[in-house]
N, C-alpha and C positions, 0 to 999 in steps of 0.2 A: 298451472296456464298449459293445457293441453295441443301439442304440434297441430296442426291443420293437416284433415286424411285426405288424400292424393287420391284424383279420379281414376278410376278404372281404366282408360286408356298409360297413365305413368304407368298405374302399377303392371298392368300388362308387359310394358316397356322391360320394364325393371327387373321383371320374371326371365323373361327371353332372356335377356342379360346375364343375369346370372345363372341360364342354364349351360351357355356358351362358354363363360366361362367355365364355368366346373367340367365339361366334355370337353375342352381343350386341355384343361390341366390334365384330365385324367387320359390322353391320348398319346401314345408314348412312339408313335412318330410326330407326333409336333415337341415333344419335350425332345426328343431326341434330336432334332432337328435345330436346337437352340445350342449354343456354343455356351460350353460350360464353364462355371464361374471359377478362377481358381481362388482359393483363399490359401491362402502362404501360413507355414504353418512357423513353430515359434519351439525349439528343442531346447529345453536347460541339462546343462551334463553338468555334473559334478567329477573333476575328474583331479590325480595328484602333479599338483605343477612339477612341469618341466628345467629343473634346472632355478639359479636364483633370478631370471630373467620370467617364468614364469609365474616367480612369488613377488619379482615387483608388480608386473602386471596386475597381478589380482590387489595387492595394496593400494595402488591406483587408483584402482575401480570402489574400491573399500572407504576410501577416500575421499574422493566425487562422489560418493552415497551421501556420505556422512554432510560435505557443504550443503548437498542440495536438499537437506532433511533440514539444515540451520540455517539456509536463507529466510526466512520470514524474521525470526531475533535477530542476523545480520540487518535486514532490513528497515528493523524499526532501532535495532540500537548503536548504530552505523553510519548513519544516513541523514537527512534534515527530516526525515517523516513522521517522528516523535513534536519536534515543536510544528509543523502546519497541522497534524491532523488535531492538535488539542487546541490551539487557536481557533480553528474554524469549531470544533465544537463549543470555547466557550462564545462563542459571533451564534448558533443555535441558541446557545442556555440562554445569552440576555436577551434575544429577539421574544424569548419564551413559546416558539411556535412547537413544542411537540418535539413531532417527527417531521419535523419539514425545515429542510431538508432530510431525507431521510439518512441512513445509516451507509449505506450503499454508495449514495451521492458523494456523504462527506470523504466515506475511505477513498475511493474512485478520484475525487480532484484531489487528494492528498497526496495517493501514490503518482499522479501525472505530472504535478508541481513538482513532484520528490525527484523524480525521472528528469522535467527539467534543470534543478541547482544542481543533480549530482553529474551531470551529461559535461560537464569540461573533467571531470575525474573521471569518471568510468571515459572519456577520451583518451584520458590519459596512460591510463589501463591498458588500455587497448592498443595504443600506438607504442609504446615502451614495455609491456611484457606479454599479454597475447598473443600478436601477429609476431613475434620474434621467438615466441616458442612452438608458435604453430608452424613458422618456416622450417623450425629444428637451428635456428640462430644458438639459444641460450638452453639450458637446462632446465629442468620443470622449479628445481629448489632457487635456482634465482629469477624463475620470471616472478613466484612470489615473493619472492624479495622485493621485484621492482616493483610488484603492482600492490605492496604493500606503501610504497614511500607517497602516493599523492592521496590514498585515504587518511594514510597518517597525519599528513601537514592540512587538509580538508577538518579534521578532527581537532588538530591540536589549536585551529585559526579560529576555532568557538569554542573552545574547552577555558572555562576558568583557571585562573593558575591556585586558586584556592582549593577549588576540585579536586584537581590534580595532585595538590600537595598535599592531600587528605587522602586518598590510597596509596600515595608513598610511603606517607611517613607508618599507616597500621598494613600497608605489605612487608616491612621492613626489608624492603632495599635505600641504599645508596642513590642521593638526590644527582637525579642525569645529567650526563655533563652536553647533551649535544638533543636534541628533536628526537633523533634516531634512535638513541637510546631509548626508549619509554616503550616498556613494551605495550603492546594489544589488552593485556587481562588489565594494566591499570586503567590506561586511557577510555577504555571503553564505557565503562561505570562513571568517570568522571564528566569523558561527555554526555550521558544520558540524562545526570542528575545538569549539569548545564544545563540544555538543551529545557530541561523542564522550567528551570525557575523561568531562562526568557520565556518560555509559553505563557506560565502563568503571570506574571508580567503583564506579556501583553494582553492576557486576557481580562485583566483588574484595566487595564483603561478601556478595555471596549467594553467593559457592565457600568462607566460611570455613566454617559450620558442618557442610556436608557434608564439606570437607576432617577438622576432623576426627574424623565418624563414620570415614571411608577410614582416617586414622592408627590406630585405636581396634581397630580389625578385621583390619587386619594384625599388629599390635602381638598382638592375642591367637593370632592364628594362627599365627606366629610361635613364640608361648613355650609353642603347644599341639606345635610341630613338622610345623603341616602345612603346608608348603614347596610343595609342590605345587599347594595349592590357591588359584585365583585370588582376593585378596579384594576383588575390583569384586563376584566374582561372591555373593560375601555381604554386601556392606554396601549390594547393589544395595538390595535389599528393605527396607531401615531405613532408606535417604535417601526411599525412595515413603513410608513410615508415617512419618516426620515431617513430609515436604511437606506429607501429607494431613490430619494431626492438625494442628498449625499452619493452616491454612487456606492454603497460599500463594500459588495465584493471586490471589486477593484482596489480601494482604499484598504482592505485587509490582503488582499494576495500581494498589491504593493508593498505594504508595510511590510511583508514575510519577506518577499524577493529582496528587500534592502537589507534587512536583516543580513543576508547571506552576501552581503560585496564586500 
């Protein structure tokens, strides 16, 4: 479809405005009268470390960059994100709504629900480790040790003993005497598979009512002789209606929140 043609006065006005802009840009007096835009420069310089303090600073920067690169993995493996995003994906698959809600919405919702669930843990990390370190009250090593305490408590609370024993046995380490003795390299995979199992259990329960609707619709269509009509096309509106009537998103999110109480 072609755009509508402009009238002669409009074209003349646009042409005059274009000429004025070009002449103004080419006029050195006008350009010189404008304040200069100050663009900050960025210099990256590599020099030999000035003593042990310089080496420590360089190692701290490298450690910080490493932590930032591992942030997505930490978010997925050490928080409630895994369970939440899998359960929400099960809800969408059970409804058979294809890409509704889209992946961006599900991941965004799972991300903010994760922030909500982990807020008490992160607040404790901030109060006991981050703020004292920024105020110069504790060293970096002590700050890291203090920050790991609430995170370890959260992960141990939602990790099955059977899963943790699996990695302890194959890791070749002795049975820990206390929760503080459990190393993170054993706790993280145990926590991850525990979260996966819980998420799949919740997904199975979510699937049951929608499977019943599919079976009823398929049996009804078969008894009526409508074999060529896809049952999913007929059952989809009923599943959406059921999900809306029971306030499904509220129930799903409420169930997820209750699992972390």
